[in-house]
Structures are given as structure tokens and as C-alpha cells.
GUKOL-863805 format. One line per field, with one value per residue (C-alpha): residue in three letters; y, z, x. Coordinates in nm, 3 decimals. Layout:
BEGIN
aa = [ala; ...];
north = [Y; ...];
up = [Z; ...];
east = [X; ...];
***
This chain:
BEGIN
aa = [met; ser; val; val; ala; val; phe; asn; gln; lys; gly; gly; val; gly; lys; thr; thr; thr; thr; phe; asn; leu; ala; ala; ala; leu; ala; arg; ala; gly; arg; lys; pro; val; ala; ile; asp; leu; asp; pro; gln; gly; his; leu; ser; leu; ala; met; gly; val; lys; ser; val; pro; gly; ser; gln; ser; ile; phe; ser; tyr; phe; glu; ser; gly; thr; pro; leu; glu; arg; leu; val; arg; glu; val; pro; pro; gly; ile; arg; leu; ile; pro; ala; ser; leu; asp; leu; ser; lys; ile; asp; ala; leu; tyr; gly; ala; asp; gln; gly; ile; thr; arg; arg; leu; gln; gly; gly; leu; ala; glu; ala; gly; trp; gly; gly; ala; met; pro; val; ile; met; asp; cys; ser; pro; met; leu; gly; val; leu; thr; leu; asn; ala; leu; met; ala; ala; glu; arg; val; leu; ile; pro; leu; ser; ala; asp; phe; leu; ser; leu; gln; gly; val; his; arg; ile; asn; thr; ala; leu; asp; val; leu; glu; arg; lys; thr; gly; lys; gln; phe; leu; arg; arg; ile; val; val; ser; arg; tyr; asp; ala; arg; arg; lys; leu; ser; phe; gln; ile; tyr; arg; glu; leu; gln; glu; thr; tyr; pro; gly; ile; val; cys; glu; thr; arg; ile; his; glu; ser; val; ala; leu; ala; glu; ser; pro; met; his; gly; arg; asp; ile; phe; ala; phe; ala; pro; ala; ser; gln; gly; ala; thr; asp; phe; arg; leu; leu; val; arg; glu; leu; asp; ala; val; gly; phe; phe; thr; gly];
north = [0.000; 0.362; 0.516; 0.859; 1.024; 1.403; 1.484; 1.756; 1.806; 2.183; 2.362; 2.631; 2.470; 2.401; 2.038; 2.051; 2.277; 2.026; 1.727; 1.901; 2.018; 1.700; 1.501; 1.749; 1.723; 1.343; 1.347; 1.576; 1.326; 1.047; 0.875; 0.849; 0.935; 0.867; 1.151; 1.069; 1.347; 1.222; 1.556; 1.621; 1.984; 1.860; 2.129; 1.906; 1.825; 2.195; 2.290; 2.038; 2.190; 1.919; 2.062; 1.945; 1.575; 1.345; 1.083; 0.804; 0.936; 1.013; 0.812; 0.794; 0.538; 0.305; 0.309; 0.296; 0.055; -0.102; 0.064; -0.034; 0.254; 0.231; 0.324; 0.646; 0.785; 1.104; 1.211; 1.579; 1.789; 1.726; 1.352; 1.310; 1.033; 1.190; 1.019; 1.319; 1.390; 1.480; 1.628; 1.280; 1.200; 1.397; 1.103; 0.841; 0.860; 0.840; 0.553; 0.338; 0.456; 0.147; -0.096; -0.254; -0.336; -0.007; 0.142; -0.115; -0.083; 0.161; -0.048; -0.339; -0.129; 0.001; -0.352; -0.469; -0.180; -0.264; 0.097; 0.213; 0.161; 0.329; 0.476; 0.639; 0.716; 1.049; 1.108; 1.449; 1.377; 1.550; 1.742; 1.524; 1.198; 1.005; 0.708; 0.863; 0.969; 0.638; 0.461; 0.672; 0.602; 0.229; 0.218; 0.437; 0.351; 0.717; 1.022; 1.375; 1.643; 1.997; 2.255; 2.630; 2.830; 2.948; 2.862; 2.690; 2.462; 2.365; 2.253; 2.055; 1.849; 1.705; 1.565; 1.418; 1.239; 1.104; 0.972; 0.806; 0.649; 0.499; 0.362; 0.206; 0.029; -0.099; -0.213; -0.316; -0.104; 0.181; 0.503; 0.673; 1.027; 1.363; 1.713; 1.989; 2.354; 2.556; 2.925; 2.998; 3.365; 3.412; 3.775; 3.668; 3.557; 3.338; 3.127; 3.041; 2.976; 2.735; 2.555; 2.520; 2.396; 2.133; 2.014; 1.985; 1.812; 1.577; 1.511; 1.340; 1.379; 1.753; 1.830; 2.064; 2.212; 2.477; 2.595; 2.973; 3.201; 3.271; 3.464; 3.229; 2.923; 3.087; 3.191; 2.882; 2.670; 2.949; 2.880; 2.500; 2.485; 2.347; 2.580; 2.448; 2.539; 2.864; 3.012; 2.779; 3.031; 3.115; 3.039; 2.800; 2.593; 2.583; 2.475; 2.187; 2.063; 2.056; 1.888; 1.604; 1.556; 1.543; 1.302; 1.081; 1.054; 0.879; 0.654; 0.839; 0.774; 0.431; 0.102];
up = [0.000; -0.046; 0.291; 0.375; 0.718; 0.708; 1.044; 1.239; 1.616; 1.566; 1.469; 1.204; 0.954; 0.678; 0.762; 0.686; 0.383; 0.248; 0.308; 0.150; -0.164; -0.223; -0.199; -0.436; -0.688; -0.680; -0.715; -1.017; -1.172; -1.127; -0.843; -0.606; -0.284; 0.064; 0.312; 0.682; 0.939; 1.256; 1.436; 1.698; 1.581; 1.251; 1.040; 0.734; 0.752; 0.788; 0.495; 0.282; 0.388; 0.636; 0.969; 1.300; 1.240; 1.510; 1.651; 1.498; 1.150; 1.204; 1.231; 1.606; 1.526; 1.381; 1.704; 1.935; 1.755; 1.477; 1.208; 0.874; 0.727; 0.399; 0.582; 0.716; 0.378; 0.237; -0.114; -0.138; -0.436; -0.647; -0.584; -0.253; -0.028; 0.316; 0.654; 0.879; 1.236; 1.532; 1.874; 2.020; 1.897; 2.193; 2.412; 2.231; 2.449; 2.771; 2.643; 2.473; 2.586; 2.803; 2.521; 2.400; 2.058; 1.987; 1.773; 1.496; 1.477; 1.186; 0.994; 1.015; 0.902; 0.597; 0.502; 0.527; 0.308; 0.047; -0.001; -0.116; -0.431; -0.716; -0.457; -0.202; 0.157; 0.305; 0.679; 0.846; 1.187; 1.519; 1.637; 1.951; 1.939; 2.099; 2.009; 1.688; 1.546; 1.641; 1.456; 1.149; 1.168; 1.220; 0.918; 0.696; 0.475; 0.389; 0.613; 0.476; 0.715; 0.631; 0.782; 0.782; 0.704; 1.055; 1.329; 1.571; 1.300; 1.210; 1.568; 1.567; 1.262; 1.450; 1.715; 1.452; 1.275; 1.606; 1.688; 1.346; 1.392; 1.724; 1.564; 1.282; 1.528; 1.740; 1.454; 1.190; 0.929; 0.729; 0.636; 0.303; 0.438; 0.274; 0.423; 0.240; 0.327; 0.345; 0.398; 0.205; 0.139; -0.123; -0.013; 0.330; 0.368; 0.664; 0.443; 0.213; 0.508; 0.666; 0.337; 0.280; 0.634; 0.591; 0.267; 0.439; 0.751; 0.573; 0.231; -0.014; 0.176; 0.144; -0.144; -0.410; -0.436; -0.177; -0.096; -0.107; 0.135; -0.035; 0.043; -0.181; 0.013; 0.339; 0.209; 0.014; 0.321; 0.433; 0.117; 0.145; -0.177; -0.266; -0.420; -0.774; -0.751; -0.563; -0.749; -1.026; -1.165; -0.827; -0.704; -0.450; -0.721; -0.918; -0.612; -0.527; -0.887; -0.876; -0.536; -0.652; -0.957; -0.741; -0.487; -0.766; -0.905; -0.585; -0.561; -0.275; -0.397; -0.552; -0.362];
east = [0.000; 0.098; 0.017; 0.157; 0.162; 0.192; 0.344; 0.517; 0.514; 0.506; 0.186; 0.155; 0.392; 0.139; 0.065; -0.308; -0.259; -0.009; -0.236; -0.537; -0.363; -0.166; -0.490; -0.657; -0.375; -0.391; -0.770; -0.749; -0.509; -0.764; -0.573; -0.876; -0.691; -0.823; -0.758; -0.787; -0.815; -0.646; -0.634; -0.905; -0.911; -1.048; -0.883; -0.852; -1.223; -1.306; -1.083; -1.274; -1.606; -1.707; -1.821; -1.971; -1.910; -2.055; -1.820; -2.027; -1.947; -1.579; -1.259; -1.337; -1.607; -1.346; -1.146; -1.448; -1.680; -1.477; -1.689; -1.531; -1.336; -1.528; -1.850; -1.695; -1.590; -1.740; -1.655; -1.567; -1.453; -1.255; -1.303; -1.121; -1.252; -1.237; -1.268; -1.332; -1.230; -1.449; -1.381; -1.425; -1.074; -0.941; -1.057; -0.851; -0.540; -0.741; -0.956; -0.694; -0.350; -0.301; -0.388; -0.064; -0.205; -0.380; -0.103; -0.158; -0.535; -0.545; -0.295; -0.537; -0.832; -0.646; -0.543; -0.905; -1.020; -0.757; -0.651; -0.311; -0.108; -0.295; -0.533; -0.299; -0.391; -0.279; -0.318; -0.316; -0.164; -0.207; 0.103; 0.097; 0.293; 0.007; -0.210; -0.349; -0.015; 0.146; -0.137; -0.062; 0.311; 0.263; 0.031; 0.250; 0.544; 0.608; 0.635; 0.613; 0.736; 0.619; 0.849; 0.806; 1.118; 1.202; 1.454; 1.213; 1.078; 1.433; 1.494; 1.170; 1.260; 1.559; 1.322; 1.093; 1.376; 1.504; 1.155; 1.130; 1.474; 1.358; 1.040; 1.240; 1.470; 1.181; 0.958; 1.211; 1.035; 1.181; 1.008; 1.057; 1.095; 1.074; 1.092; 0.909; 0.973; 0.652; 0.577; 0.895; 0.963; 1.233; 1.276; 1.399; 1.760; 1.657; 1.431; 1.718; 1.951; 1.704; 1.658; 2.033; 2.093; 1.824; 1.984; 2.321; 2.186; 1.945; 2.095; 1.864; 1.539; 1.468; 1.232; 1.364; 1.015; 0.936; 0.586; 0.601; 0.418; 0.088; -0.229; -0.425; -0.306; -0.409; -0.751; -0.860; -0.959; -1.195; -1.392; -1.371; -1.172; -0.830; -0.575; -0.640; -1.009; -0.955; -0.658; -0.537; -0.288; -0.135; 0.216; 0.065; -0.102; 0.221; 0.418; 0.185; 0.182; 0.562; 0.565; 0.339; 0.558; 0.872; 0.722; 0.588; 0.940; 1.055; 0.748; 0.586; 0.232; 0.273; 0.272];
***
């Protein structure tokens, strides 16, 4: 399967924007992606125009009642199959944190659904490294780390890579990792410095494509529209088209 976790332990780095627009780009190419919102805040669901989801119709129902993932899917424009979040997800750690097998539950559900490969799964993870994010990482073969071009985000990516290294040693699996720099401002020297330092520290896993700071990218979720529908000629749309092309070249969305 081609299962991608979009993860960063720091907020405000463009994680949800990245998940939304990658899924939209794949859908527009006929790839029928599944997007799973694993953040109790439900920002991905909101960006896709899905609001006030009851727990029984969200990914929470899979964890609580074993509802098959296929029954939780909603199709949203432009052909994304979304499994939304609900506030009930905030209870997951308290309810299931002591369950030794809980971290592999989502992996089992995805296998039963038969998703992946030509129909990639993209998961928008919570910034917390709790039960939900561990489920995403145990289910994923690929991890995409959005990183805003600032000093604090640079420090955070070191912690993420360390955490992934530990998971790889404990589980025997290997993640295909990529770091994508978001909120990049070519006018700021710091943006370029951060990008260059990342390339030197993590050779081979930093995307050449950078997602530039963009008003259109910031505004499009307010209208429940991806960047290609909202501003198809914008820099943001261009950047995400290039990012999908680059990630496709390394097999990020193929099983």
C-alpha cells in the first residue's frame, strides 16, 4: 500500500494545507486518494467543507466501535474520499493509551479496506505523538514532514527524525521520508539559510520544491476549496503541482 503520514510536532507549519492540496492534486489526476483526518481539531475536515461531524461518522467510530473505514468515507470535491475527524478523537489517548495493541489498529483497518497503491492514503496527523499519530506512523510507509522556514521549526525536525529512527529500530520497518519547506519567502535571507541547512543536515530527503508564502493558500480553506479550484494560476497551485511531480518521481504515492 501507499500510505503517507503528514506529520510535524510543531503547529503552524502548513501540515493541513499540504495534506489538502496533495490530496486534491492526486484526485485531479484520477488517483482516487483517501484523506484521513487524525487531528481532533479537525482542520482538514473543515478545509474540505465538512463541519460538525458526530463521533459516529468520524474516524473515532473506527477506534471505538470497529466501524469499517469504507462506511466512514465522504466524497468531497474534487473527488477526494475523506474520513473526517471529530472532537471525540481527543478522548482516544485516555480511552486506549493502556492498550498494548492499539497502535496497529489503523494499519489493520487500511489492510481490510484494500486501499493504497494506485489509490494512495494520506493522513493528516495531530502534532501530539500520541495514540493517533502512532497509529498513522505504524500504518505508513512514507512520512512527509512539512516545515516552515524558521529557526524553531528547524529545531523541531531534528526531534521528529530522532523519533522516526527509534520507531524504525523498534519495529524493523523503514520510512521513506521527505521534508518539504513551506511558507517559504524568497525575499527573506533566513528562508534560504534554513533551506540550505536542511539540505546539508538531511541530504537526499529535502524536497527541491518549496511551498512559497501565499495569500491564496491561506484563504482557500476558508472557502472549502483546494488551491487548484480557488486560485489555479497562483504560485501556490504551481508549487503543489511541482511537489506532486517530485514526490511521484521517488514513488511516494505508488505502492
